[in-house]
TORVEX-25150 format. One line per field, with one value per residue (C-alpha): x, y, z; residue number from 1; residue in one letter. Coordinates in steps of 0.25 Angstrom, whole numbers, plus 5000, padded with zeros to 4 digits. Layout:
// TORVEX-25150
px = X ... $
py = Y ... $
pz = Z ... $
pos = NUM ... $
code = a ... $
***
This chain:
// TORVEX-25150
px = 4927 4915 4924 4934 4924 4917 4931 4934 4920 4923 4937 4930 4920 4930 4939 4926 4923 4938 4938 4924 4929 4941 4932 4923 4934 4940 4926 4925 4939 4936 4923 4931 4941 4934 4924 4912 4915 4930 4939 4951 4964 4976 4988 5000 5012 5026 5036 5051 5054 5046 5035 5020 5012 4997 4995 4980 4969 4973 4986 4986 4997 4999 5001 4999 5007 4995 4995 4982 4982 4979 4974 4980 4971 4969 4956 4949 4936 4928 4928 4923 4932 4935 4941 4949 4962 4960 4968 4961 4962 4966 4964 4974 4968 4975 4965 4967 4960 4952 4952 4941 4931 4937 4937 4947 4949 4955 4968 4972 4965 4974 4967 4975 4979 4983 4992 5005 5010 5010 5022 5022 5034 5035 5049 5052 5056 5043 5032 5021 5021 5021 5013 5019 5010 5013 5001 4998 4991 4984 4991 5004 5011 5014 5012 5020 5014 5017 5007 5010 5003 5007 5001 4990 4986 4990 4998 5004 5019 5025 5019 5027 5023 5030 5026 5033 5037 5047 5049 5059 5059 5072 5071 5075 5074 5071 5066 5057 5064 5057 5066 5058 5060 5052 5060 5063 5063 5075 5086 5092 5092 5101 5092 5080 5074 5067 5070 5058 5062 5053 5054 5051 5049 5038 5032 5033 5043 5052 5061 5075 5081 5074 5081 5070 5067 5059 5045 5045 5034 5043 5045 5034 5029 5018 5019 5011 5003 5008 4994 4990 4977 4971 4965 4966 4951 4950 4959 4954 4956 4965 4964 4976 4971 4981 4984 4976 4977 4969 4975 4969 4974 4984 4992 4997 5007 5006 4991 4989 4999 4992 4979 4986 4991 4979 4967 4971 4980 4971 4958 4964 4971 4959 4952 4963 4966 4981 4983 4975 4982 4995 4990 4986 4999 5007 4999 5002 5017 5018 5011 5019 5032 5026 5024 5038 5037 5051 5062 5060 5046 5042 5048 5041 5028 5029 5034 5022 5012 5017 5017 5003 5000 5007 5000 4987 4990 4995 4982 4975 4984 4991 5005 5012 5007 5010 5024 5026 5022 5029 5042 5040 5037 5050 5058 5053 5056 5063 5061 5046 5041 5027 5033 5043 5031 5023 5035 5035 5020 5023 5034 5044 $
py = 5063 5065 5075 5065 5054 5064 5067 5052 5050 5061 5055 5042 5047 5054 5042 5034 5045 5045 5030 5030 5041 5033 5021 5029 5034 5020 5015 5026 5023 5008 5011 5019 5009 4996 4990 4983 4970 4972 4971 4979 4970 4973 4979 4971 4981 4976 4981 4985 4971 4964 4960 4962 4970 4973 4987 4988 4990 5004 5012 5027 5032 5045 5041 5055 5063 5072 5068 5060 5046 5037 5023 5009 4997 4983 4976 4963 4958 4953 4938 4928 4927 4913 4918 4930 4923 4917 4924 4936 4949 4962 4977 4987 5001 5015 5026 5041 5050 5061 5074 5079 5068 5064 5049 5039 5036 5023 5026 5012 4999 4987 4973 4960 4948 4948 4959 4954 4967 4982 4992 5007 5014 5028 5032 5047 5047 5042 5052 5043 5030 5018 5006 4992 4980 4965 4956 4942 4941 4928 4922 4918 4932 4943 4958 4970 4983 4998 5010 5024 5038 5043 5056 5055 5041 5028 5021 5007 5009 4995 4981 4968 4954 4940 4927 4933 4947 4950 4965 4973 4988 4996 5004 5019 5019 5032 5027 5015 5003 4989 4976 4964 4949 4937 4928 4934 4948 4956 4961 4971 4975 4964 4953 4960 4955 4968 4982 4992 5007 5019 5027 5042 5045 5035 5034 5019 5007 5003 4991 4994 4980 4968 4954 4946 4937 4924 4925 4941 4947 4958 4973 4982 4989 4998 5013 5023 5034 5048 5054 5062 5062 5076 5075 5064 5065 5059 5048 5035 5021 5013 4998 4989 4974 4963 4963 4953 4948 4957 4950 4939 4925 4919 4931 4938 4949 4957 4956 4960 4971 4977 4977 4983 4995 4997 4994 4994 5006 5016 5011 5011 5024 5031 5026 5031 5017 5017 5009 4998 4999 4997 4985 4979 4982 4977 4964 4963 4965 4955 4945 4949 4946 4932 4929 4932 4947 4952 4961 4971 4966 4968 4982 4985 4981 4990 5002 5000 5000 5012 5019 5015 5021 5034 5035 5034 5044 5054 5052 5056 5069 5064 5067 5067 5053 5048 5053 5046 5032 5035 5036 5022 5017 5022 5017 5003 5005 5017 5014 5012 5020 5022 5028 5037 5042 5045 5052 5061 5064 5068 5078 5071 $
pz = 5223 5214 5206 5204 5200 5190 5184 5182 5176 5166 5163 5161 5151 5143 5142 5137 5127 5122 5121 5114 5105 5101 5099 5090 5082 5080 5076 5065 5061 5060 5052 5042 5039 5040 5030 5035 5042 5043 5055 5059 5062 5070 5062 5062 5063 5060 5070 5068 5075 5064 5074 5070 5081 5081 5087 5084 5073 5068 5066 5064 5055 5048 5034 5028 5037 5041 5056 5054 5058 5047 5050 5047 5049 5044 5043 5038 5035 5047 5049 5060 5072 5068 5054 5059 5059 5045 5033 5028 5020 5028 5023 5027 5028 5029 5032 5032 5041 5033 5040 5031 5034 5048 5043 5039 5024 5019 5011 5010 5009 5007 5007 5007 5015 5030 5034 5041 5046 5043 5045 5045 5039 5045 5042 5042 5027 5023 5019 5026 5033 5025 5029 5025 5025 5024 5021 5016 5003 5006 4993 4999 4998 5007 5002 5008 5005 5009 5010 5011 5010 4996 4991 5002 4999 5004 4993 4992 4992 4993 4987 4987 4990 4992 4999 5011 5014 5025 5027 5035 5037 5039 5051 5050 5035 5029 5016 5020 5017 5018 5017 5011 5009 5006 5015 5028 5035 5029 5038 5029 5014 5011 5016 5010 4996 4994 4999 4997 4999 5000 4987 4990 4976 4973 4987 4987 4991 4980 4980 4982 4979 4972 4972 4966 4977 4973 4979 4979 4970 4965 4966 4971 4958 4965 4962 4969 4962 4965 4964 4976 4983 4984 4998 5009 5010 4996 4998 4992 4999 4990 4990 4988 4986 4983 4968 4960 4946 4936 4924 4916 4919 4914 4917 4904 4907 4894 4893 4908 4907 4895 4903 4915 4906 4897 4907 4921 4921 4915 4922 4936 4934 4929 4941 4950 4955 4953 4966 4960 4947 4954 4961 4948 4941 4953 4952 4937 4938 4949 4940 4928 4936 4940 4926 4921 4917 4921 4918 4906 4903 4917 4917 4904 4910 4922 4913 4904 4916 4922 4909 4907 4921 4917 4904 4910 4921 4910 4902 4915 4916 4928 4923 4936 4939 4925 4926 4939 4933 4920 4928 4934 4920 4914 4926 4923 4908 4903 4888 4889 4876 4882 4895 4887 4878 4890 4897 4884 4886 4901 4896 4904 $
pos = 1 2 3 4 5 6 7 8 9 10 11 12 13 14 15 16 17 18 19 20 21 22 23 24 25 26 27 28 29 30 31 32 33 34 35 36 37 38 39 40 41 42 43 44 45 46 47 48 49 50 51 52 53 54 55 56 57 58 59 60 61 62 63 64 65 66 67 68 69 70 71 72 73 74 75 76 77 78 79 80 81 82 83 84 85 86 87 88 89 90 91 92 93 94 95 96 97 98 99 100 101 102 103 104 105 106 107 108 109 110 111 112 113 114 115 116 117 118 119 120 121 122 123 124 125 126 127 128 129 130 131 132 133 134 135 136 137 138 139 140 141 142 143 144 145 146 147 148 149 150 151 152 153 154 155 156 157 158 159 160 161 162 163 164 165 166 167 168 169 170 171 172 173 174 175 176 177 178 179 180 181 182 183 184 185 186 187 188 189 190 191 192 193 194 195 196 197 198 199 200 201 202 203 204 205 206 207 208 209 210 211 212 213 214 215 216 217 218 219 220 221 222 223 224 225 226 227 228 229 230 231 232 233 234 235 236 237 238 239 240 241 242 243 244 245 246 247 248 249 250 251 252 253 254 255 256 257 258 259 260 261 262 263 264 265 266 267 268 269 270 271 272 273 274 275 276 277 278 279 280 281 282 283 284 285 286 287 288 289 290 291 292 293 294 295 296 297 298 299 300 301 302 303 304 305 306 307 308 309 310 311 312 313 314 315 316 317 318 319 320 321 322 323 324 325 326 327 328 329 330 331 332 333 334 335 336 337 338 339 340 341 342 343 344 345 346 347 348 $
code = x x x x x x x x x x x x x x x x x x x x x x x x x x x x x x x x x x x x x x x x x x x x x x x x x x x x x x x x x x x x x x x x x x x x x x x x x x x x x x x x x x x x x x x x x x x x x x x x x x x x x x x x x x x x x x x x x x x x x x x x x x x x x x x x x x x x x x x x x x x x x x x x x x x x x x x x x x x x x x x x x x x x x x x x x x x x x x x x x x x x x x x x x x x x x x x x x x x x x x x x x x x x x x x x x x x x x x x x x x x x x x x x x x x x x x x x x x x x x x x x x x x x x x x x x x x x x x x x x x x x x x x x x x x x x x x x x x x x x x x x x x x x x x x x x x x x x x x x x x x x x x x x x x x x x x x x x x x x x x x x x x x x x x x x x x x x x x x x x x x x x x x x x x x x $
***
């Protein structure tokens, strides 16, 4: 009897130690993710049935295909209990486990309005899982974004907004198709106002059809950088704040575009802040559309922007990256003289 009791005590002690070990690991994980005075929140997962379900504060996923469990979490700034239900900003964080330091490193930090739901696309044809997020921007719009691991870094691969966003994910698809509408959840491609499909060559979602529905902000113009990160241990957290106007008021499209090309492009690329540059360019082009820049004029501006990016990269001896953005520039405007001249310099 004593032997049995002693064995039970040993088992109980082991159970307590395991629980304590898990608690310590979780505490270390929380400390590595959360800034001071912030609280973790439950993740609202969107299911196949369209229902939202909270499954906990953390989600462990393998974004890099390394077998290690990267962490998805959502947190907010701490507030009194009486104010916890009020509208507030939330930060989405994806953290990679660094085998060298045995710690978690932030690979993504996206701050904005309350998150409505998140959905993980993990089709076998995709190189890595894609996390799709829908959030309110506290300004009367909803923003749908997608994030994937490209060249060993988390990249934003989808970005669109509307007063309301309804999304449907096609089951069993091999190329990651998202049906989107600003009116109601689309049942098929015929009822969808926008169809985003995964483009393997560019590693992002590209719009397959665009019907110009009133109230929709327009096509996603985000383009990821193809530059690889040498080591996971050196991955840098990338912040994706909601775009804000960096131009002078009242908005002057030509004046602002000149500043984008001559100031922001070289400054931010030299600082290796291409993601930030993409945000600012995206905000500018949306504002330009709102102010009547359309058709050929809009295409010329987009081509000029990507040409400026390619030119700056070429000056930095980043020829492969320059060729990538130059191709986008010429796809927007095939007779862009500056782009064609740059093509000659690249020997293409």
